N, C-alpha and C positions, 0 to 999 in steps of 0.2 A: 357799222362801218367793222373793222376787220375783227375777229372772234377767236380766239383758240381757247377751248375750257371755257372753265369761267373767267377766262380773261377777256378783254377788248380795249382798246385804242381808248383813253382815255378816262380810265379805270384808276382812281389812288390808290397807290400803295407804297409798301413799305416791302422791308429786308425781311426773312420769317428770324424769328428770336433761334431758329435752331443752326442755322447758318451762321458759322463762325467764320468762312471766309467764302467770299458767293469766289463763281468757277473762273470770274474777270477781274479780281482783285475790288477794292472798296471803293477807290476814288478820291481825289480830293475833296474833304470835310462830310465823306460820307458814315452814315453809323445805321445803327441796328434802329433807334430813334430818327431817323430823315424822316418824310412823306416825297411824295412825288407823283406824278404823272407818267403813264402811258404815254409815249408818244408813236411809236411803230413796234407791229408783231412780225417776226420772220420765224416759221417753226417752231421752235420751242425756245428761239430766245425774242428779248424784247430790249427797247430804248425806253429810258426814262428820263424825264427832264425834274429832277427834283427842285423843293422849294428855296434850297439855296445858292438858284443859279447855274449848278451843276447840269449840263444840258449834254445831251448824248453820251447817257451812258448805258453802257450797255452788261444784262445779262440772262439767268436762264429763269425762264416764268414758273420752273419748281421754285427757286428761290423768294417768290414775289410772295405775297401775302396783301388781301385786300386792305385796305389802310381808313375805316372812319374815325372820327372821333365826335363828345358830345359836344352841340351847337350846331354841326355840320347840317346844310341844308339837306334833306333826301326825300326818293322816293324807291318803290316799286318796280325791281329790275323787269322789264317788255317778258322775258323768258321764263319768268315766275306763272304760271296758271292760279296754281291758290295758295298765298302765303300760309306757314308752317298753321298759324292760328287762326287763319280766315281772316276774307278781307276786312267786318263789320263795314262800316258806312263811307268807307276810299274805296280806290281803285287805282290803278297807274297813273292816269293825269294828274292823281295828289302828290301836292308836295308840303313836306313838313320838315319839324325840328327832331332833329337826333337829339333825347334830352339826358336817355342814359345807356350804358354799355356793361354788360356786367357776362364774361366769358362769351358766348356767341349770343347772346338775346341782348335784343333792346327794346328799348320804352321810345315811340316817338309822336310826336305832339303835331296835328295836325290841324288847317284853321279851324271845322268843324268838331274835333273830336282828339282827344286829350286822351294821356296813355293809352295807345294801340302797340300790343307788343311783335315783336317777330323777331326772325332770323338776321341776322347781320350779313351773311351768304344774297337773303334779300335782297337788300336794297344794295343802291345807287348814289354818288353824288351827284347834286343839281346845282349849275353854276350859281352865284350870288348873281340877281336882278334878270335872273332867267324866268319869264311871265310862266303862270300855272293856267293849264287849258282847265275849264268847266269838266269835273269830273260825270263819265257817262251816267254813274249812277244816280247823281243828282236830277240832270236833264232828264232820266228815268221817272226819278218822282216826282217832277214838274210835270211831266204829260201825263201820267198818271194820278195827278191828283194830289201827291203827297204820298201815296203808300211808299213806303221803307221796303226794301231788301237786302237784309246786311247778311244773308248767308249765314255759316254755321261757326263753328270757334269759337273760343277764345275772345275773340275780338267781338261777340254778335251780341256778348253776353257783359252785364257792369263787368267795369275792369278789375280783376282780380284774380292775381298770380297765384298755381295752383305748383308752386316747389314748398316741396319742405326744406326745411335746415342741415348741412349736411356739417355732422363733425369734425371733419376734416378740412372744413374751412379756419385760419386763423388770421387772427388780427391782423391788420397792414401794420408794420413798423415803422413806418412813414408817419402814422397820424400822430399830431400836434396839434396845440388851442390854435386856433388860426386858419385852421385847413379849410377846404370846401369838402365837404362830404353828402353822403347820401344813404340810404339803407341800398342794402346790395340785394339784390333782385332774388336770391334762394331763401331767404330770408322770409316765413310766410307770415310768420305771427313773431314781432322784435316782445323780448322777456317780461319788458312795461306796458307791452300793447304799443297802439301808434300815436295815441295822444294827439288828434287830429291830423298829422303827418301820415305819408305817404310813398310809396317807390318813387313818385314824381317831385316830392319835396326834395330842395335842394336847400344849405345849409352850412353857420360857419360853426366850428366847435371853440367851446366857451371855455369848458371846464374840461379835463382828465384826471381822474382817481381813480388807481388800480387797473383794473379791467374794464369801469365801465366812464364813458361819456356823458359831456350836456350838450348839446349845441342849439342853438337859434336859428329857424329858417326862414330864407329869404320871405322877405313879405309881408311876418309876423310884427309887428309894434312891440316897442323895448319895454312895454309892459306884459308882454304875453310872458306865458309857462316859459321856460327852459325843456327841451325833448329830454327826457334820461333813455339812454341803452347803454347794451353789453359794445364792446371795440369791434366784437366780430363780426357783430353784428351791421356795421358801416364800411366805409370805403372813399377814399380821399379820390376826387375829381376835380377836373382845370374843367369849367367854364365857358362860356364861349367868349365872356366880357374878360375872361385873367387872361387868353391866349395872345401871344403876342406875335404879330403878322411882320 
């Protein structure tokens, strides 16, 4: 497919937040929140088919940014030789679900490997219904009698993000009881500990008091203790099952 820089036809995109007015205008129903797919590339220009049905929108590639959301089906781009945090037990043929995004960092759950850490620019959307090929590494392990060659990097070890908390991070002012949330990737050790949770845990805020909150994680029974943490340690997310189609 046609590729220019980091973009190619078929990429899912949105307009950069820093762009106040696209060079060719916003067009009908388009905003910074809109998501669409690049249908053609001509030099520095591109055409986008937006999810709201607005087709044939023209803009500058410099105005666009890749758009990935929690719940998207993804894989590592073919152009990526070695992912930032290593391959772990996956390869280019593996397809997984994006379960968390924090800045440029993301976490993907693959069929046989949960908690894989990567950079958003390394990932690409895989259309729903597109079959997954058997990973080459899996084929090699079968041929080698189960020998596991996962390479190096964070993903070749037990998932344990190596981030430290930045005091510059501020609490999400939009947080309210009932919101779906998760622990920020930059939080290495929550104030009150993990309490059985992890960066992959998704739950609902039950209570907020001052700068603290209590969360019930999805998959935990009603009798389970609520997770306690600081509001600045968590962020609001929209899980796949709550998205509007």
